[in-house]
C-alpha positions as CSV (number, residue, x, y, z in Angstrom):
1,M,-50.9,43.9,53.0
2,H,-48.4,46.7,52.7
3,I,-50.0,48.9,50.1
4,C,-48.3,51.8,48.3
5,I,-50.6,54.4,46.5
6,I,-48.8,56.8,44.2
7,A,-50.5,60.2,43.7
8,P,-50.0,62.3,40.5
9,E,-47.2,64.9,40.6
10,Q,-49.5,67.8,40.3
11,F,-51.0,68.4,43.8
12,P,-49.8,67.4,47.3
13,L,-51.9,65.2,49.7
14,P,-54.1,65.8,51.5
15,G,-55.6,68.0,48.7
16,D,-58.8,69.5,47.2
17,G,-58.7,67.9,43.7
18,S,-61.0,65.0,43.0
19,V,-58.1,62.6,42.5
20,E,-56.5,63.7,45.8
21,I,-59.8,63.4,47.6
22,C,-60.3,59.9,46.2
23,I,-56.8,58.7,47.2
24,W,-57.0,60.1,50.7
25,N,-60.4,58.6,51.5
26,I,-59.4,55.2,50.2
27,A,-56.1,55.2,52.0
28,R,-57.5,56.1,55.4
29,L,-60.1,53.3,55.1
30,L,-57.6,50.7,53.9
31,A,-55.3,51.8,56.8
32,V,-57.7,50.3,59.3
33,S,-56.7,46.8,58.2
34,H,-53.5,47.3,56.2
35,K,-50.3,49.2,56.2
36,V,-50.7,52.0,53.8
37,T,-48.0,54.4,52.3
38,V,-49.1,57.2,50.1
39,I,-46.5,58.9,47.9
40,S,-47.2,62.5,46.9
41,R,-45.3,65.6,45.9
42,T,-43.4,67.8,48.3
43,T,-44.3,71.4,49.2
44,D,-42.6,74.1,51.4
45,Q,-45.5,73.9,53.8
46,L,-45.5,70.2,54.5
47,P,-42.9,67.8,55.9
48,Y,-41.2,65.0,53.9
49,S,-42.8,62.3,56.0
50,D,-46.1,62.5,57.8
51,E,-48.7,60.2,59.5
52,L,-52.4,61.0,59.4
53,E,-55.1,58.6,60.4
54,Q,-52.6,55.7,60.3
55,V,-51.6,56.5,56.8
56,R,-47.9,57.2,56.2
57,I,-47.5,60.0,53.6
58,I,-44.1,60.4,51.8
59,R,-43.7,63.6,49.9
60,L,-41.1,63.6,47.1
61,A,-39.4,66.1,44.9
62,S,-41.6,67.1,41.9
63,G,-42.0,70.2,39.7
64,N,-42.5,68.2,36.5
65,P,-43.5,64.5,35.7
66,R,-39.9,63.5,34.9
67,L,-38.4,64.7,38.2
68,Y,-41.3,63.1,40.2
69,R,-40.9,59.8,38.3
70,A,-37.2,59.7,39.2
71,S,-38.0,60.5,42.9
72,V,-40.7,57.8,43.0
73,L,-38.5,55.1,41.4
74,K,-35.6,55.9,43.8
75,F,-37.9,55.6,46.8
76,L,-39.3,52.3,45.6
77,E,-35.7,50.9,45.4
78,E,-35.5,51.3,49.2
79,E,-38.7,49.7,50.3
80,S,-40.8,46.7,49.3
81,F,-44.6,46.6,49.0
82,D,-47.2,43.8,48.4
83,I,-49.3,46.0,46.0
84,I,-48.5,49.3,44.2
85,Q,-51.3,51.5,42.9
86,V,-50.6,54.4,40.6
87,D,-53.5,56.9,40.1
88,N,-54.2,58.6,36.8
89,R,-50.6,58.4,35.3
90,P,-50.1,55.5,32.8
91,Q,-46.5,56.5,32.0
92,L,-45.5,56.6,35.7
93,M,-47.3,53.3,36.2
94,A,-45.4,51.7,33.4
95,A,-42.0,52.9,34.7
96,V,-42.9,51.6,38.2
97,K,-43.9,48.2,36.9
98,E,-40.8,47.9,34.7
99,R,-38.6,48.5,37.8
100,N,-40.7,46.3,40.1
101,P,-41.7,43.3,37.8
102,D,-42.5,41.0,40.7
103,T,-44.9,43.3,42.5
104,P,-48.5,43.6,41.3
105,V,-49.1,47.1,39.9
106,L,-52.6,48.6,39.5
107,L,-53.5,51.7,37.5
108,Y,-56.5,53.6,38.8
109,L,-57.9,55.9,36.1
110,H,-60.2,58.8,37.0
111,S,-60.6,60.3,33.5
112,L,-59.3,60.2,29.9
113,T,-57.2,63.4,30.4
114,F,-53.9,61.5,30.6
115,V,-54.8,58.7,28.3
116,P,-54.4,60.0,24.8
117,A,-55.2,57.7,21.9
118,E,-51.6,57.1,21.0
119,H,-49.4,54.0,20.5
120,R,-47.2,55.1,23.4
121,T,-50.2,55.1,25.8
122,S,-51.1,51.6,24.6
123,R,-47.6,50.4,25.4
124,C,-47.8,51.9,28.8
125,L,-51.2,50.3,29.6
126,A,-49.8,46.9,28.6
127,F,-47.6,47.1,31.7
128,A,-50.5,47.2,34.2
129,D,-51.5,44.0,36.0
130,S,-55.0,45.6,36.3
131,I,-56.7,48.8,35.5
132,A,-59.5,50.2,37.7
133,V,-61.9,52.8,36.3
134,N,-64.6,54.8,38.1
135,S,-67.5,54.2,35.7
136,R,-68.9,52.1,32.9
137,S,-68.6,55.1,30.6
138,L,-64.9,55.3,31.2
139,Q,-64.6,51.5,30.8
140,E,-66.4,51.7,27.4
141,K,-64.3,54.6,26.1
142,L,-61.0,52.9,27.1
143,S,-62.1,49.6,25.5
144,R,-62.9,51.3,22.2
145,R,-59.7,53.4,22.3
146,F,-57.4,50.4,23.4
147,P,-59.2,47.1,22.6
148,G,-56.4,45.1,24.2
149,V,-57.0,46.4,27.7
150,H,-60.6,45.2,28.1
151,R,-59.8,42.1,30.1
152,K,-57.8,44.2,32.6
153,L,-60.5,46.7,33.4
154,S,-62.5,46.7,36.7
155,I,-65.2,49.3,37.6
156,I,-64.7,50.8,41.0
157,P,-67.0,53.8,41.5
158,L,-66.1,56.7,43.8
159,G,-67.9,57.9,46.9
160,A,-68.5,60.7,49.4
161,D,-68.0,61.3,53.1
162,L,-71.7,60.8,53.9
163,S,-71.4,62.0,57.5
164,R,-70.1,65.4,56.4
165,F,-72.0,65.7,53.1
166,A,-75.5,65.4,54.7
167,P,-78.7,67.6,54.8
168,A,-78.7,70.3,57.4
169,Q,-81.5,71.1,59.8
170,L,-83.5,74.2,59.1
171,Q,-81.8,76.3,61.8
172,E,-78.3,75.3,60.7
173,R,-79.2,76.0,57.1
174,Q,-80.5,79.5,57.9
175,H,-77.2,80.1,59.8
176,L,-75.2,78.9,56.8
177,R,-77.1,81.2,54.5
178,R,-76.3,84.2,56.7
179,L,-72.7,83.1,57.0
180,Y,-72.4,83.0,53.1
181,R,-74.4,86.2,52.8
182,L,-76.9,84.6,50.4
183,P,-79.9,86.6,49.3
184,N,-83.4,85.3,50.2
185,V,-84.1,83.9,46.7
186,F,-83.8,80.6,44.9
187,T,-80.0,79.9,45.1
188,V,-78.1,77.7,42.7
189,L,-74.6,76.3,43.2
190,F,-71.8,75.3,40.7
191,A,-68.7,73.9,42.3
192,G,-65.6,72.8,40.5
193,R,-62.8,74.0,38.4
194,V,-63.9,77.2,36.6
195,I,-62.7,76.3,33.1
196,P,-64.5,76.4,29.7
197,R,-65.3,72.7,29.6
198,K,-67.3,72.9,32.8
199,G,-70.0,75.0,31.2
200,V,-70.4,78.0,33.5
201,P,-71.4,80.3,30.6
202,V,-74.3,78.0,29.7
203,L,-75.4,78.1,33.4
204,I,-75.2,81.9,33.5
205,R,-77.4,82.1,30.4
206,A,-79.8,79.6,32.0
207,M,-80.0,81.8,35.0
208,Y,-80.9,84.8,32.8
209,H,-84.0,82.8,31.6
210,V,-84.9,81.7,35.1
211,N,-84.8,85.3,36.3
212,K,-87.6,86.2,33.9
213,R,-90.0,84.1,36.0
214,L,-88.2,83.6,39.4
215,P,-85.7,85.7,41.4
216,A,-82.6,83.6,41.6
217,H,-78.9,83.9,42.6
218,L,-75.9,81.8,41.3
219,I,-72.8,80.9,43.2
220,V,-69.8,79.8,41.2
221,A,-67.4,78.2,43.7
222,G,-64.0,77.2,42.4
223,Q,-60.7,78.3,41.0
224,G,-60.1,79.7,37.5
225,K,-57.8,82.0,35.6
226,P,-58.5,85.7,36.5
227,A,-59.1,86.6,32.8
228,Y,-61.7,83.8,32.4
229,I,-63.5,84.8,35.7
230,R,-63.6,88.4,34.3
231,Q,-65.3,87.2,31.2
232,L,-67.9,85.3,33.2
233,R,-68.5,88.4,35.4
234,Q,-69.0,90.5,32.3
235,L,-71.4,88.0,30.8
236,A,-73.4,87.9,34.1
237,R,-73.5,91.8,34.2
238,R,-74.6,92.0,30.6
239,L,-77.5,89.6,31.2
240,G,-78.4,91.0,34.6
241,V,-77.7,87.8,36.4
242,S,-77.0,87.9,40.2
243,V,-73.8,85.8,40.7
244,S,-71.1,85.6,43.3
245,F,-67.6,84.1,42.8
246,P,-66.3,83.1,46.2
247,G,-63.2,81.4,44.6
248,K,-61.7,78.1,45.8
249,I,-63.3,76.8,49.0
250,A,-61.3,74.1,50.8
251,H,-62.9,70.7,50.5
252,E,-63.1,70.2,54.2
253,Q,-65.4,73.3,54.3
254,I,-67.4,73.1,51.1
255,H,-70.1,70.8,52.6
256,G,-71.5,73.9,54.4
257,L,-72.1,75.6,51.0
258,Y,-73.9,72.5,49.7
259,Q,-76.1,72.7,52.8
260,A,-76.9,76.4,52.3
261,V,-78.2,76.4,48.7
262,D,-81.4,75.2,47.0
263,C,-80.1,73.4,43.9
264,F,-76.8,72.1,42.4
265,V,-76.0,72.3,38.7
266,C,-73.2,70.5,36.8
267,P,-73.3,71.8,33.2
268,S,-70.2,69.9,31.9
269,Q,-69.7,70.4,28.2
270,R,-67.4,67.4,27.7
271,H,-67.2,63.8,28.9
272,E,-67.2,63.4,32.7
273,A,-65.9,60.0,33.7
274,F,-67.7,60.2,37.0
275,G,-68.6,63.6,38.5
276,L,-67.8,63.5,42.2
277,V,-69.5,66.8,42.9
278,N,-72.9,65.3,41.9
279,V,-72.6,62.6,44.5
280,E,-71.6,65.1,47.2
281,A,-74.6,67.3,46.3
282,M,-77.0,64.3,46.3
283,A,-75.6,63.2,49.7
284,S,-76.3,66.7,51.0
285,G,-79.9,66.3,50.0
286,L,-79.8,68.8,47.1
287,P,-81.7,68.3,43.9
288,V,-79.1,68.0,41.2
289,I,-79.4,69.1,37.5
290,A,-76.5,67.8,35.3
291,S,-75.4,67.3,31.7
292,D,-76.5,64.0,30.3
293,N,-73.0,62.7,29.5
294,G,-70.4,60.2,30.6
295,G,-70.6,58.6,34.0
296,I,-73.0,61.3,35.3
297,R,-75.9,59.3,33.9
298,E,-74.7,56.3,36.0
299,I,-75.2,58.4,39.1
300,I,-78.4,60.4,38.3
301,R,-81.6,58.9,37.0
302,S,-83.6,61.8,35.5
303,G,-86.8,62.4,37.4
304,H,-85.9,60.0,40.2
305,N,-82.9,61.4,42.1
306,G,-82.1,64.5,40.0
307,Y,-82.5,65.7,36.4
308,L,-80.3,65.3,33.3
309,A,-80.2,67.9,30.5
310,A,-80.0,66.1,27.2
311,R,-79.2,69.2,25.1
312,Y,-76.6,70.4,27.6
313,R,-74.8,72.8,25.2
314,E,-78.0,75.0,25.4
315,A,-79.1,77.2,28.2
316,L,-82.9,76.7,27.9
317,P,-83.0,73.0,29.0
318,F,-81.2,73.9,32.2
319,A,-83.5,76.9,32.7
320,R,-86.6,74.8,32.4
321,L,-85.3,72.2,34.9
322,L,-84.2,75.0,37.3
323,L,-87.7,76.5,37.1
324,K,-89.2,73.1,37.8
325,I,-87.2,72.8,41.0
326,G,-87.4,76.5,42.0
327,R,-91.2,76.7,41.7
328,H,-92.0,73.4,43.3
329,P,-90.4,73.1,46.8
330,A,-92.1,69.8,47.5
331,L,-90.7,68.2,44.3
332,A,-87.3,69.6,45.1
333,A,-87.4,68.1,48.6
334,K,-88.6,64.7,47.2
335,I,-85.8,64.6,44.6
336,G,-83.2,65.7,47.3
337,L,-84.3,63.0,49.7
338,Q,-84.1,60.3,47.0
339,G,-80.6,61.5,46.1
340,R,-79.5,61.2,49.7
341,S,-81.1,57.7,49.9
342,D,-79.3,56.6,46.7
343,A,-76.0,58.0,47.9
344,L,-76.3,56.2,51.2
345,R,-76.9,52.9,49.4
346,T,-74.3,53.2,46.6
347,F,-71.8,56.0,47.0
348,E,-69.8,55.6,50.2
349,W,-66.0,55.5,50.4
350,R,-66.1,52.3,52.3
351,H,-67.6,50.6,49.2
352,T,-64.8,51.9,47.0
353,A,-62.1,50.8,49.5
354,Y,-63.7,47.3,49.8
355,R,-63.8,46.8,46.0
356,L,-60.2,47.9,45.7
357,E,-59.2,45.6,48.6
358,K,-60.9,42.6,46.7
359,L,-59.0,43.6,43.6
360,Y,-55.7,43.7,45.4
361,H,-56.3,40.2,46.8
362,S,-57.1,38.8,43.4
363,L,-53.9,40.3,42.0
364,L,-51.8,38.8,44.8
365,H,-53.4,35.3,44.4
366,S,-53.4,35.2,40.6
């Protein structure tokens, strides 16, 4: 097959966002057996055309959704594909299908962010030949929001690079802790966009309660607006919480940070369709504590391969679970090993690529 995957207009590929990570890992695996072209946005630092791991990358003019849509449609006039996949942009997918009525067009949705409950969105979704989603939770929410799309939905979970996201040996772990200048205390990691909906203030308050019984340090790894980071620093100072903000760490390097810490926390305050960071942490052998919402509960079974905080808007439930992990190293190791085992069995990119490949074949033969 000649497959075209169209990335959102926001970030270039390869990239560090979860959607870009997903597209790249799927594309490079599909390229082993198929011809794969990925369309992404242009930047001053990257060429118009590129080839990486047998994947052809075309970077087109962007800056806003309308300009990018025009660039994509113009490119598609010049080439033909067997399958076109559009990630996370229903309006762009509808425009692509309207211009290419004879080509199967798949929409792969990673969240509800760009799927507002509006009549216009419903009209756009009607254009899709099929819609892939990354969790049952997202499937259920879309089905309730747009009852007519249920028959088009397929669940295709995401994965992780399990060779890179893997537990480190003791010597390597000690080296990484020195490299990241981590104190010799129980160390907790948050990784992701540092925005209000991700719940970092709740985690800082949880660390305040942990510190009453166990010395601990928090790392908040990710990008956020300077004013919001300042607010978080002020909150941590006021509560006497030891915290570091290393900023954005490139995805190809962040596995080292997972390997260096003792626990990973995902305190999301709003619906998470999937929660890729939880899989990466599990694959790294880390005990994971996360909010009991959305697709996260399809990844983590509380008490088995991690812990879920039911009252995730409060700090104390996270603090109690952190103390449970921090005070009982044998339990932490057992939970981490089970997480790694479950990731190996279920969450590998080759599984995602295989399921998409089957969906492509069914669209071509229908």
